[in-house]
ROTI-275177 format. One record per residue (C-alpha): residue number from 1; x, y, z; residue in one letter. Coordinates in Angstrom, 3 decimals. Example, Ala and Ser with C-alpha at 12.3 -4.5 7.8 and 13.67 -1.06 7.14 Angstrom:
ROTI-275177
{n 1	px 12.300	py -4.500	pz 7.800	res a} $
{n 2	px 13.670	py -1.060	pz 7.140	res s} $
end
This chain:
ROTI-275177
{n 1	px 88.313	py 185.928	pz 193.901	res m} $
{n 2	px 85.798	py 183.233	pz 192.958	res l} $
{n 3	px 85.189	py 182.014	pz 196.183	res l} $
{n 4	px 84.710	py 185.720	pz 197.655	res k} $
{n 5	px 81.552	py 186.026	pz 195.029	res s} $
{n 6	px 79.550	py 183.067	pz 196.428	res i} $
{n 7	px 76.809	py 184.397	pz 198.477	res p} $
{n 8	px 76.243	py 183.652	pz 202.192	res k} $
{n 9	px 73.483	py 181.217	pz 202.818	res v} $
{n 10	px 71.097	py 183.749	pz 205.191	res d} $
{n 11	px 71.624	py 186.401	pz 202.218	res r} $
{n 12	px 70.780	py 183.919	pz 199.522	res f} $
{n 13	px 67.592	py 182.828	pz 200.734	res i} $
{n 14	px 66.105	py 185.961	pz 200.830	res t} $
{n 15	px 65.999	py 186.434	pz 197.357	res n} $
{n 16	px 62.533	py 187.190	pz 195.700	res i} $
{n 17	px 62.792	py 183.943	pz 193.334	res a} $
{n 18	px 62.195	py 181.822	pz 196.828	res f} $
{n 19	px 59.235	py 183.859	pz 197.838	res e} $
{n 20	px 56.363	py 181.578	pz 198.851	res g} $
{n 21	px 58.881	py 178.900	pz 199.209	res l} $
{n 22	px 59.271	py 176.633	pz 202.467	res a} $
{n 23	px 62.093	py 178.616	pz 204.033	res k} $
{n 24	px 63.311	py 175.578	pz 206.112	res s} $
{n 25	px 63.876	py 173.246	pz 202.707	res l} $
{n 26	px 65.135	py 176.230	pz 200.537	res i} $
{n 27	px 67.751	py 176.745	pz 203.159	res t} $
{n 28	px 68.700	py 173.211	pz 203.491	res k} $
{n 29	px 69.022	py 172.797	pz 199.615	res i} $
{n 30	px 70.865	py 176.056	pz 199.280	res s} $
{n 31	px 73.439	py 175.187	pz 202.055	res k} $
{n 32	px 74.299	py 171.884	pz 200.061	res e} $
{n 33	px 74.309	py 173.540	pz 196.776	res k} $
{n 34	px 76.925	py 176.248	pz 198.235	res i} $
{n 35	px 78.900	py 173.963	pz 199.846	res s} $
{n 36	px 79.046	py 171.800	pz 196.724	res n} $
{n 37	px 79.905	py 174.934	pz 194.775	res l} $
{n 38	px 82.852	py 175.980	pz 197.075	res r} $
{n 39	px 84.323	py 172.534	pz 196.866	res e} $
{n 40	px 84.165	py 172.729	pz 193.118	res n} $
{n 41	px 85.703	py 175.953	pz 192.894	res i} $
{n 42	px 88.585	py 174.698	pz 195.366	res l} $
{n 43	px 89.306	py 171.930	pz 193.252	res q} $
{n 44	px 89.359	py 173.931	pz 190.026	res n} $
{n 45	px 86.286	py 172.250	pz 188.515	res k} $
{n 46	px 84.497	py 175.521	pz 187.946	res i} $
{n 47	px 86.176	py 178.573	pz 186.658	res l} $
{n 48	px 82.973	py 180.963	pz 186.948	res s} $
{n 49	px 80.088	py 181.515	pz 188.820	res f} $
{n 50	px 76.563	py 182.552	pz 188.414	res d} $
{n 51	px 74.011	py 183.417	pz 191.117	res e} $
{n 52	px 71.174	py 183.457	pz 188.709	res n} $
{n 53	px 72.106	py 179.587	pz 187.721	res l} $
{n 54	px 72.461	py 178.866	pz 191.435	res l} $
{n 55	px 69.138	py 180.124	pz 192.219	res i} $
{n 56	px 67.575	py 177.932	pz 189.343	res k} $
{n 57	px 69.558	py 175.035	pz 190.712	res d} $
{n 58	px 68.236	py 175.196	pz 194.124	res v} $
{n 59	px 64.508	py 175.761	pz 192.687	res i} $
{n 60	px 64.758	py 173.276	pz 190.481	res d} $
{n 61	px 66.026	py 170.775	pz 193.449	res e} $
{n 62	px 62.975	py 172.210	pz 195.288	res y} $
{n 63	px 60.566	py 171.104	pz 192.829	res k} $
{n 64	px 62.290	py 167.973	pz 192.425	res n} $
{n 65	px 61.684	py 167.075	pz 196.407	res i} $
{n 66	px 58.374	py 168.464	pz 196.682	res t} $
{n 67	px 56.449	py 166.950	pz 193.515	res s} $
{n 68	px 55.091	py 163.441	pz 193.457	res s} $
{n 69	px 56.972	py 160.634	pz 192.440	res s} $
{n 70	px 53.925	py 158.630	pz 191.796	res l} $
{n 71	px 52.677	py 159.282	pz 188.218	res k} $
{n 72	px 49.671	py 158.418	pz 186.055	res p} $
{n 73	px 51.048	py 156.087	pz 183.105	res l} $
{n 74	px 49.108	py 154.946	pz 180.287	res i} $
{n 75	px 49.420	py 151.144	pz 180.316	res n} $
{n 76	px 49.865	py 149.793	pz 176.680	res a} $
{n 77	px 51.748	py 146.820	pz 178.070	res t} $
{n 78	px 48.303	py 144.583	pz 177.530	res g} $
{n 79	px 48.972	py 143.269	pz 181.294	res i} $
{n 80	px 45.854	py 143.903	pz 183.032	res i} $
{n 81	px 46.951	py 143.167	pz 186.632	res v} $
{n 82	px 50.539	py 144.814	pz 186.291	res h} $
{n 83	px 52.440	py 144.578	pz 189.446	res t} $
{n 84	px 54.571	py 147.308	pz 188.265	res n} $
{n 85	px 52.199	py 149.749	pz 187.246	res l} $
{n 86	px 49.596	py 149.730	pz 190.472	res g} $
{n 87	px 47.724	py 146.150	pz 189.839	res r} $
{n 88	px 43.968	py 146.436	pz 189.543	res s} $
{n 89	px 42.663	py 150.166	pz 188.802	res l} $
{n 90	px 39.401	py 151.414	pz 190.761	res l} $
{n 91	px 36.443	py 153.127	pz 189.231	res h} $
{n 92	px 36.148	py 156.587	pz 189.891	res k} $
{n 93	px 32.703	py 156.208	pz 191.681	res e} $
{n 94	px 34.248	py 153.528	pz 193.998	res t} $
{n 95	px 36.650	py 156.620	pz 194.857	res l} $
{n 96	px 34.124	py 159.165	pz 195.252	res e} $
{n 97	px 32.049	py 157.041	pz 197.821	res k} $
{n 98	px 35.185	py 156.255	pz 199.852	res a} $
{n 99	px 36.215	py 159.930	pz 199.552	res f} $
{n 100	px 33.391	py 161.069	pz 201.759	res n} $
{n 101	px 34.659	py 158.174	pz 204.576	res i} $
{n 102	px 37.982	py 159.692	pz 204.451	res a} $
{n 103	px 37.173	py 163.296	pz 204.538	res t} $
{n 104	px 34.773	py 162.687	pz 207.778	res s} $
{n 105	px 34.517	py 161.290	pz 210.848	res y} $
{n 106	px 33.003	py 157.775	pz 210.822	res n} $
{n 107	px 31.759	py 154.696	pz 212.333	res n} $
{n 108	px 34.724	py 152.789	pz 211.643	res l} $
{n 109	px 34.676	py 151.154	pz 215.284	res e} $
{n 110	px 31.768	py 152.515	pz 216.557	res y} $
{n 111	px 28.393	py 150.453	pz 216.911	res d} $
{n 112	px 25.499	py 153.188	pz 215.750	res l} $
{n 113	px 22.785	py 150.867	pz 217.240	res q} $
{n 114	px 24.192	py 150.547	pz 220.732	res k} $
{n 115	px 26.426	py 153.695	pz 221.049	res g} $
{n 116	px 29.526	py 151.827	pz 221.836	res q} $
{n 117	px 32.724	py 150.652	pz 220.302	res r} $
{n 118	px 32.067	py 148.480	pz 217.551	res g} $
{n 119	px 34.400	py 146.132	pz 215.368	res e} $
{n 120	px 35.901	py 147.407	pz 212.141	res r} $
{n 121	px 36.022	py 144.292	pz 210.198	res y} $
{n 122	px 32.105	py 144.023	pz 210.764	res e} $
{n 123	px 31.571	py 146.503	pz 207.837	res h} $
{n 124	px 33.400	py 144.310	pz 205.253	res i} $
{n 125	px 32.124	py 141.183	pz 206.770	res t} $
{n 126	px 28.431	py 141.859	pz 205.834	res k} $
{n 127	px 29.268	py 142.278	pz 202.171	res s} $
{n 128	px 31.886	py 139.475	pz 201.970	res l} $
{n 129	px 29.092	py 137.129	pz 203.621	res k} $
{n 130	px 26.330	py 137.984	pz 201.421	res e} $
{n 131	px 28.482	py 137.483	pz 198.166	res l} $
{n 132	px 30.284	py 134.424	pz 199.081	res l} $
{n 133	px 28.152	py 132.303	pz 201.575	res d} $
{n 134	px 30.963	py 132.630	pz 204.233	res c} $
{n 135	px 30.427	py 132.526	pz 207.837	res e} $
{n 136	px 32.604	py 135.062	pz 208.500	res d} $
{n 137	px 35.606	py 136.905	pz 206.800	res a} $
{n 138	px 38.626	py 139.044	pz 207.971	res l} $
{n 139	px 40.630	py 141.742	pz 205.874	res v} $
{n 140	px 44.344	py 142.556	pz 206.160	res v} $
{n 141	px 46.994	py 144.642	pz 204.189	res n} $
{n 142	px 47.795	py 141.967	pz 201.733	res n} $
{n 143	px 47.438	py 138.015	pz 201.195	res n} $
{n 144	px 51.138	py 137.589	pz 202.286	res a} $
{n 145	px 50.007	py 138.921	pz 205.720	res s} $
{n 146	px 46.765	py 136.603	pz 205.620	res a} $
{n 147	px 49.222	py 133.417	pz 205.264	res v} $
{n 148	px 51.430	py 134.928	pz 207.889	res f} $
{n 149	px 48.686	py 135.213	pz 210.103	res l} $
{n 150	px 46.803	py 131.852	pz 209.317	res i} $
{n 151	px 49.708	py 130.039	pz 210.008	res l} $
{n 152	px 51.102	py 131.587	pz 213.067	res n} $
{n 153	px 47.623	py 131.154	pz 214.728	res t} $
{n 154	px 46.926	py 127.713	pz 214.212	res f} $
{n 155	px 50.201	py 126.126	pz 213.160	res c} $
{n 156	px 53.080	py 127.737	pz 215.466	res k} $
{n 157	px 55.279	py 124.663	pz 216.427	res n} $
{n 158	px 52.859	py 122.318	pz 214.649	res k} $
{n 159	px 53.300	py 120.696	pz 211.117	res e} $
{n 160	px 51.596	py 122.284	pz 207.684	res v} $
{n 161	px 51.392	py 119.455	pz 205.231	res v} $
{n 162	px 52.107	py 120.985	pz 201.670	res v} $
{n 163	px 52.904	py 119.851	pz 198.154	res s} $
{n 164	px 56.601	py 120.077	pz 197.164	res r} $
{n 165	px 55.389	py 121.322	pz 193.823	res g} $
{n 166	px 53.506	py 124.105	pz 195.593	res e} $
{n 167	px 56.283	py 125.732	pz 197.498	res l} $
{n 168	px 56.241	py 128.844	pz 195.717	res v} $
{n 169	px 58.271	py 131.879	pz 195.284	res e} $
{n 170	px 56.508	py 135.140	pz 194.069	res i} $
{n 171	px 57.496	py 138.646	pz 193.456	res g} $
{n 172	px 59.475	py 140.188	pz 196.024	res g} $
{n 173	px 61.209	py 136.936	pz 197.135	res s} $
{n 174	px 58.079	py 135.827	pz 199.059	res f} $
{n 175	px 58.791	py 132.497	pz 199.788	res r} $
{n 176	px 56.121	py 130.274	pz 201.095	res v} $
{n 177	px 58.829	py 128.022	pz 202.985	res p} $
{n 178	px 60.529	py 131.042	pz 204.767	res e} $
{n 179	px 56.856	py 132.604	pz 205.504	res v} $
{n 180	px 56.137	py 129.392	pz 207.179	res m} $
{n 181	px 59.611	py 129.452	pz 209.211	res n} $
{n 182	px 58.670	py 132.978	pz 210.344	res q} $
{n 183	px 55.296	py 132.071	pz 211.296	res s} $
{n 184	px 56.575	py 129.356	pz 213.559	res g} $
{n 185	px 55.037	py 126.633	pz 211.454	res a} $
{n 186	px 56.881	py 123.484	pz 210.569	res i} $
{n 187	px 56.707	py 122.559	pz 207.096	res l} $
{n 188	px 56.104	py 119.266	pz 205.831	res k} $
{n 189	px 57.008	py 118.526	pz 202.320	res e} $
{n 190	px 55.169	py 115.712	pz 200.560	res i} $
{n 191	px 54.992	py 114.329	pz 196.913	res g} $
{n 192	px 57.645	py 115.541	pz 194.436	res t} $
{n 193	px 57.973	py 118.677	pz 191.915	res t} $
{n 194	px 55.875	py 117.218	pz 189.423	res n} $
{n 195	px 53.567	py 114.686	pz 191.316	res k} $
{n 196	px 51.748	py 114.819	pz 194.453	res t} $
{n 197	px 48.908	py 112.168	pz 195.072	res h} $
{n 198	px 46.317	py 112.257	pz 197.935	res l} $
{n 199	px 47.997	py 109.353	pz 199.511	res r} $
{n 200	px 51.147	py 111.529	pz 200.327	res d} $
{n 201	px 48.922	py 113.772	pz 202.141	res y} $
{n 202	px 47.284	py 111.021	pz 204.156	res e} $
{n 203	px 50.785	py 109.342	pz 204.801	res n} $
{n 204	px 52.206	py 112.533	pz 206.125	res a} $
{n 205	px 49.556	py 113.117	pz 208.557	res i} $
{n 206	px 50.760	py 112.394	pz 212.341	res c} $
{n 207	px 50.285	py 113.743	pz 216.133	res e} $
{n 208	px 52.128	py 117.126	pz 215.157	res k} $
{n 209	px 49.741	py 117.940	pz 211.994	res t} $
{n 210	px 47.600	py 120.786	pz 212.364	res s} $
{n 211	px 47.030	py 121.599	pz 208.902	res m} $
{n 212	px 46.668	py 120.423	pz 205.136	res l} $
{n 213	px 47.512	py 123.397	pz 203.032	res m} $
{n 214	px 47.224	py 124.093	pz 199.150	res k} $
{n 215	px 49.295	py 126.981	pz 197.713	res v} $
{n 216	px 48.440	py 128.482	pz 194.392	res h} $
{n 217	px 50.921	py 128.450	pz 191.818	res k} $
{n 218	px 51.618	py 131.982	pz 191.037	res s} $
{n 219	px 53.615	py 132.665	pz 187.714	res n} $
{n 220	px 54.171	py 129.250	pz 186.498	res y} $
{n 221	px 52.682	py 125.772	pz 185.960	res e} $
{n 222	px 53.873	py 122.389	pz 185.970	res i} $
{n 223	px 52.851	py 120.393	pz 182.899	res v} $
{n 224	px 53.826	py 117.303	pz 181.066	res g} $
{n 225	px 54.164	py 114.051	pz 183.380	res f} $
{n 226	px 52.308	py 115.773	pz 186.328	res s} $
{n 227	px 49.768	py 115.605	pz 188.850	res s} $
{n 228	px 48.248	py 117.394	pz 191.976	res e} $
{n 229	px 45.478	py 117.093	pz 194.414	res v} $
{n 230	px 42.089	py 118.956	pz 193.982	res k} $
{n 231	px 41.284	py 120.963	pz 196.895	res f} $
{n 232	px 38.069	py 119.348	pz 197.599	res e} $
{n 233	px 39.830	py 116.139	pz 198.162	res d} $
{n 234	px 42.350	py 117.732	pz 200.475	res i} $
{n 235	px 39.420	py 119.429	pz 202.320	res s} $
{n 236	px 37.488	py 116.019	pz 202.989	res n} $
{n 237	px 40.801	py 114.584	pz 203.932	res l} $
{n 238	px 41.341	py 117.209	pz 206.439	res a} $
{n 239	px 37.860	py 116.686	pz 207.930	res k} $
{n 240	px 38.434	py 113.326	pz 208.397	res q} $
{n 241	px 41.213	py 113.732	pz 210.535	res h} $
{n 242	px 39.845	py 116.493	pz 212.425	res n} $
{n 243	px 42.587	py 119.054	pz 210.839	res l} $
{n 244	px 42.352	py 122.523	pz 209.236	res i} $
{n 245	px 42.031	py 122.572	pz 205.202	res d} $
{n 246	px 43.432	py 125.919	pz 203.895	res y} $
{n 247	px 43.847	py 127.033	pz 200.256	res y} $
{n 248	px 46.090	py 129.995	pz 199.739	res d} $
{n 249	px 44.603	py 131.120	pz 196.537	res m} $
{n 250	px 46.930	py 134.170	pz 195.899	res g} $
{n 251	px 44.588	py 135.656	pz 193.311	res s} $
{n 252	px 41.041	py 134.390	pz 193.804	res g} $
{n 253	px 38.440	py 135.307	pz 191.376	res h} $
{n 254	px 34.406	py 135.445	pz 192.275	res i} $
{n 255	px 32.905	py 134.311	pz 189.039	res d} $
{n 256	px 33.562	py 132.625	pz 185.834	res e} $
{n 257	px 36.284	py 134.142	pz 183.521	res l} $
{n 258	px 36.443	py 134.741	pz 179.790	res p} $
{n 259	px 38.659	py 132.596	pz 177.352	res y} $
{n 260	px 38.270	py 129.814	pz 179.714	res g} $
{n 261	px 41.007	py 131.075	pz 182.295	res l} $
{n 262	px 39.200	py 129.529	pz 185.113	res g} $
{n 263	px 39.422	py 126.010	pz 183.676	res k} $
{n 264	px 42.391	py 124.998	pz 186.185	res n} $
{n 265	px 41.322	py 127.510	pz 188.666	res e} $
{n 266	px 38.100	py 127.234	pz 190.421	res p} $
{n 267	px 36.346	py 130.273	pz 191.539	res s} $
{n 268	px 35.941	py 131.508	pz 195.081	res i} $
{n 269	px 32.145	py 130.759	pz 195.117	res k} $
{n 270	px 32.813	py 127.159	pz 193.866	res e} $
{n 271	px 35.274	py 126.441	pz 196.477	res l} $
{n 272	px 33.153	py 127.615	pz 199.154	res m} $
{n 273	px 30.503	py 125.318	pz 198.038	res k} $
{n 274	px 32.878	py 122.631	pz 199.423	res q} $
{n 275	px 32.695	py 123.779	pz 202.865	res n} $
{n 276	px 36.291	py 124.767	pz 203.207	res p} $
{n 277	px 38.018	py 125.487	pz 206.871	res s} $
{n 278	px 39.966	py 128.788	pz 205.407	res l} $
{n 279	px 40.601	py 130.425	pz 202.201	res l} $
{n 280	px 42.518	py 133.419	pz 201.570	res s} $
{n 281	px 43.036	py 135.625	pz 198.511	res f} $
{n 282	px 44.085	py 139.259	pz 197.394	res s} $
{n 283	px 41.904	py 142.111	pz 196.869	res g} $
{n 284	px 43.913	py 143.999	pz 194.166	res d} $
{n 285	px 44.235	py 141.265	pz 191.545	res k} $
{n 286	px 41.291	py 139.392	pz 189.848	res l} $
{n 287	px 38.832	py 140.713	pz 192.290	res l} $
{n 288	px 39.593	py 144.032	pz 191.078	res g} $
{n 289	px 39.928	py 146.133	pz 194.004	res s} $
{n 290	px 42.353	py 147.519	pz 196.612	res v} $
{n 291	px 45.478	py 145.914	pz 197.988	res q} $
{n 292	px 44.479	py 143.532	pz 201.031	res a} $
{n 293	px 44.487	py 140.128	pz 202.098	res g} $
{n 294	px 40.973	py 138.454	pz 202.406	res i} $
{n 295	px 40.387	py 135.738	pz 204.712	res i} $
{n 296	px 37.087	py 133.593	pz 204.583	res i} $
{n 297	px 35.649	py 130.827	pz 206.327	res g} $
{n 298	px 34.748	py 129.177	pz 209.451	res k} $
{n 299	px 33.572	py 131.734	pz 212.213	res k} $
{n 300	px 35.192	py 129.615	pz 214.963	res e} $
{n 301	px 38.657	py 129.724	pz 213.323	res l} $
{n 302	px 38.191	py 133.279	pz 212.271	res i} $
{n 303	px 37.692	py 134.496	pz 215.915	res s} $
{n 304	px 40.666	py 133.051	pz 216.744	res k} $
{n 305	px 42.812	py 134.636	pz 214.388	res i} $
{n 306	px 41.083	py 137.862	pz 215.396	res k} $
{n 307	px 42.368	py 137.345	pz 218.594	res k} $
{n 308	px 46.381	py 137.072	pz 217.741	res n} $
{n 309	px 47.970	py 139.954	pz 218.790	res q} $
{n 310	px 49.844	py 140.150	pz 215.131	res l} $
{n 311	px 46.624	py 141.409	pz 213.766	res l} $
{n 312	px 46.850	py 144.660	pz 215.404	res r} $
{n 313	px 50.215	py 145.152	pz 213.092	res m} $
{n 314	px 48.622	py 143.780	pz 209.754	res l} $
{n 315	px 44.995	py 145.206	pz 209.902	res r} $
{n 316	px 43.808	py 147.723	pz 207.342	res v} $
{n 317	px 42.466	py 151.253	pz 207.777	res d} $
{n 318	px 39.514	py 153.043	pz 206.977	res k} $
{n 319	px 40.312	py 154.066	pz 203.471	res i} $
{n 320	px 41.020	py 150.273	pz 202.681	res t} $
{n 321	px 38.192	py 149.185	pz 204.172	res l} $
{n 322	px 35.745	py 151.941	pz 202.559	res a} $
{n 323	px 37.074	py 150.712	pz 198.938	res l} $
{n 324	px 37.064	py 147.350	pz 199.597	res l} $
{n 325	px 33.253	py 147.318	pz 200.735	res e} $
{n 326	px 32.335	py 149.630	pz 197.538	res e} $
{n 327	px 33.917	py 147.141	pz 195.225	res s} $
{n 328	px 32.127	py 143.891	pz 196.789	res i} $
{n 329	px 28.924	py 145.854	pz 196.578	res n} $
{n 330	px 29.653	py 146.243	pz 193.050	res l} $
{n 331	px 29.528	py 142.519	pz 192.741	res y} $
{n 332	px 26.494	py 142.611	pz 194.977	res l} $
{n 333	px 24.643	py 144.884	pz 192.417	res k} $
{n 334	px 26.065	py 143.096	pz 189.441	res n} $
{n 335	px 27.762	py 146.293	pz 188.369	res e} $
{n 336	px 31.005	py 144.422	pz 187.097	res l} $
{n 337	px 31.495	py 147.124	pz 184.160	res d} $
{n 338	px 32.492	py 149.650	pz 187.246	res k} $
{n 339	px 35.332	py 147.007	pz 187.968	res i} $
{n 340	px 37.951	py 148.070	pz 185.677	res p} $
{n 341	px 39.815	py 145.086	pz 185.692	res t} $
{n 342	px 37.072	py 142.976	pz 184.583	res l} $
{n 343	px 35.664	py 145.318	pz 182.158	res k} $
{n 344	px 39.165	py 145.254	pz 180.418	res m} $
{n 345	px 39.454	py 141.480	pz 180.511	res l} $
{n 346	px 35.885	py 141.320	pz 178.848	res n} $
{n 347	px 36.173	py 144.053	pz 176.268	res t} $
{n 348	px 35.766	py 142.261	pz 172.778	res s} $
{n 349	px 38.357	py 142.075	pz 170.209	res i} $
{n 350	px 35.917	py 144.260	pz 168.122	res e} $
{n 351	px 35.716	py 146.787	pz 170.332	res m} $
{n 352	px 39.818	py 146.876	pz 170.738	res l} $
{n 353	px 40.366	py 146.680	pz 166.892	res e} $
{n 354	px 37.922	py 149.845	pz 166.603	res n} $
{n 355	px 40.032	py 151.538	pz 169.093	res r} $
{n 356	px 43.302	py 150.720	pz 167.536	res a} $
{n 357	px 42.316	py 151.676	pz 164.004	res k} $
{n 358	px 40.910	py 154.985	pz 165.581	res k} $
{n 359	px 44.337	py 155.981	pz 167.042	res v} $
{n 360	px 45.861	py 154.601	pz 163.677	res q} $
{n 361	px 44.097	py 156.697	pz 161.664	res k} $
{n 362	px 44.978	py 159.931	pz 163.693	res s} $
{n 363	px 48.822	py 159.087	pz 163.200	res l} $
{n 364	px 48.459	py 158.922	pz 159.427	res e} $
{n 365	px 51.720	py 160.548	pz 157.797	res n} $
{n 366	px 53.471	py 160.691	pz 161.323	res i} $
{n 367	px 54.284	py 157.212	pz 162.003	res l} $
{n 368	px 54.215	py 153.944	pz 160.337	res k} $
{n 369	px 51.601	py 151.633	pz 162.110	res t} $
{n 370	px 50.126	py 148.360	pz 161.868	res e} $
{n 371	px 47.028	py 146.705	pz 163.807	res v} $
{n 372	px 48.203	py 143.479	pz 164.960	res l} $
{n 373	px 45.917	py 140.470	pz 166.379	res n} $
{n 374	px 48.165	py 138.864	pz 169.199	res t} $
{n 375	px 47.879	py 137.738	pz 172.718	res n} $
{n 376	px 48.746	py 138.767	pz 176.072	res t} $
{n 377	px 48.446	py 137.608	pz 179.964	res l} $
{n 378	px 46.426	py 138.874	pz 182.648	res v} $
{n 379	px 49.450	py 139.194	pz 184.760	res g} $
{n 380	px 49.890	py 139.553	pz 188.785	res g} $
{n 381	px 50.496	py 136.180	pz 189.093	res g} $
{n 382	px 47.033	py 135.089	pz 188.355	res t} $
{n 383	px 46.432	py 132.339	pz 185.440	res t} $
{n 384	px 49.938	py 131.803	pz 184.825	res p} $
{n 385	px 50.796	py 130.891	pz 181.104	res n} $
{n 386	px 47.205	py 131.497	pz 180.305	res r} $
{n 387	px 47.153	py 133.817	pz 177.108	res k} $
{n 388	px 44.342	py 135.837	pz 175.851	res i} $
{n 389	px 43.734	py 137.492	pz 172.630	res p} $
{n 390	px 44.085	py 141.128	pz 172.130	res t} $
{n 391	px 44.748	py 143.879	pz 169.384	res v} $
{n 392	px 47.945	py 145.929	pz 169.438	res a} $
{n 393	px 49.378	py 148.930	pz 167.500	res l} $
{n 394	px 52.919	py 148.410	pz 166.059	res s} $
{n 395	px 54.914	py 151.717	pz 166.040	res l} $
{n 396	px 57.745	py 152.352	pz 163.247	res e} $
{n 397	px 59.650	py 155.907	pz 163.309	res f} $
{n 398	px 62.708	py 156.494	pz 160.817	res k} $
{n 399	px 65.230	py 154.146	pz 161.537	res d} $
{n 400	px 64.825	py 154.394	pz 165.284	res f} $
{n 401	px 65.390	py 150.646	pz 167.129	res k} $
{n 402	px 62.588	py 149.495	pz 168.946	res a} $
{n 403	px 64.015	py 149.906	pz 172.204	res n} $
{n 404	px 64.532	py 153.811	pz 171.600	res k} $
{n 405	px 60.980	py 154.287	pz 170.547	res i} $
{n 406	px 60.081	py 152.077	pz 173.944	res e} $
{n 407	px 62.238	py 154.794	pz 175.772	res k} $
{n 408	px 60.921	py 157.787	pz 174.099	res i} $
{n 409	px 57.279	py 156.598	pz 174.902	res l} $
{n 410	px 58.276	py 155.790	pz 178.435	res r} $
{n 411	px 59.772	py 159.440	pz 178.885	res d} $
{n 412	px 56.403	py 160.400	pz 177.894	res n} $
{n 413	px 54.350	py 158.029	pz 180.419	res l} $
{n 414	px 53.477	py 155.637	pz 178.002	res i} $
{n 415	px 54.723	py 151.966	pz 179.056	res i} $
{n 416	px 54.625	py 150.055	pz 175.815	res s} $
{n 417	px 56.083	py 146.646	pz 174.924	res r} $
{n 418	px 58.289	py 145.296	pz 172.683	res i} $
{n 419	px 57.327	py 141.979	pz 170.503	res e} $
{n 420	px 59.529	py 140.576	pz 167.617	res n} $
{n 421	px 61.536	py 143.627	pz 167.516	res d} $
{n 422	px 58.291	py 145.736	pz 167.434	res k} $
{n 423	px 56.974	py 148.589	pz 169.619	res v} $
{n 424	px 53.480	py 147.639	pz 170.490	res l} $
{n 425	px 50.496	py 149.637	pz 172.003	res l} $
{n 426	px 48.116	py 146.861	pz 173.243	res d} $
{n 427	px 44.567	py 148.118	pz 173.453	res f} $
{n 428	px 43.539	py 145.632	pz 176.174	res r} $
{n 429	px 45.093	py 147.740	pz 178.986	res t} $
{n 430	px 44.435	py 151.451	pz 177.237	res i} $
{n 431	px 41.438	py 152.802	pz 178.844	res l} $
{n 432	px 38.727	py 154.283	pz 176.422	res e} $
{n 433	px 39.225	py 157.534	pz 178.370	res e} $
{n 434	px 42.693	py 157.819	pz 177.299	res d} $
{n 435	px 42.654	py 157.205	pz 173.586	res l} $
{n 436	px 42.591	py 160.928	pz 172.866	res e} $
{n 437	px 45.578	py 161.798	pz 175.670	res k} $
{n 438	px 47.336	py 158.648	pz 173.753	res l} $
{n 439	px 46.740	py 160.462	pz 170.388	res e} $
{n 440	px 47.918	py 163.840	pz 171.479	res n} $
{n 441	px 50.929	py 162.679	pz 173.108	res i} $
{n 442	px 52.029	py 160.258	pz 170.062	res l} $
{n 443	px 51.687	py 163.602	pz 167.743	res k} $
{n 444	px 53.542	py 165.939	pz 170.222	res e} $
{n 445	px 56.215	py 163.477	pz 170.237	res i} $
{n 446	px 56.581	py 162.538	pz 166.397	res f} $
{n 447	px 55.063	py 165.091	pz 164.083	res k} $
{n 448	px 58.101	py 167.226	pz 163.884	res n} $
{n 449	px 60.415	py 164.104	pz 163.221	res g} $
end
């Protein structure tokens, strides 16, 4: 009897509740829901049926499928370049300027002076050459692509000399040795895990050698009884032997960093003074822009990379180029406050304390809070293990464990961190424009207990 009450799909989808919704998707969901319902009735898992509940179930599934799964969050972890939370942010003005490019026909590959086909990379090359004093530049979709493309272009079936202590694995199981193998390059490991000397590079050079390569040690450092060779020395040695010197910087920064973060990592500008063959770095880390792999260096070498057929698969689109160009222009105009990554990194402790106390005051009689001076990391594989000072607000509520409070916050799109069994909201990464929003969410969650 219950089976007979189940509506037929063609009648069910005509219900007025589905008006304005995509008929094809509603039909697909309805078929699945009705089929599952029939199966559950046959197995005696369901003893009653309400068509209104079925309609609601179908609409809920429709909304779940068609709503965006990407959501804006409040990053209260203190990690500025948080890979899981989208890495570097873009300034709204940067996005607005790129918006005009994305919504209009444009001169992506059109030379306005000559009235003929142009080169898509020319737009960003102009800005990068001016900023970094490089001969030429090329942009691909991320730094992993840059590494692969460079090795494939110059080192296929040839040896690349790399220190054993720099054979890194970063997020997503990206391993330098495996990338080398896929690119066709032959890895020549030198030195030991903790110590590599210039003589190790020199002794490894043979007729098969094409490149001397240095790799940024993302997410770790080797300390204690250890040593590594400066890129300047590697570069000079490569030039003596007519080889390519290449530094995979990973997360290169343009200018000096606060808190001594650049002590062990020279800036891109510093490295360019050494006249290197090739450098590559990420656009969405310390540069503070969109995801991209940026290659700079000798014009002759980059011209060869541009002729590699793989570039077609790794190139970036007009939106990436527009966003990146706007970001580089901010450096040229010295408007660094419009680069959120740098602005957060340079925000003073006093300013962070003021923000924390403001939020604390708004939560009086709702939560037990304490303003704490603590430390955080930049993140994203940049400046590994280098801590920077920050200010956080600890939250306590009734007898709730820290992980329960953390989950409640996460369910409300606030991503916090737990330190010493306390939930912390770190103000290093909470945007000033999000403070009021943060206060309102916390009040809404906890004011009624």
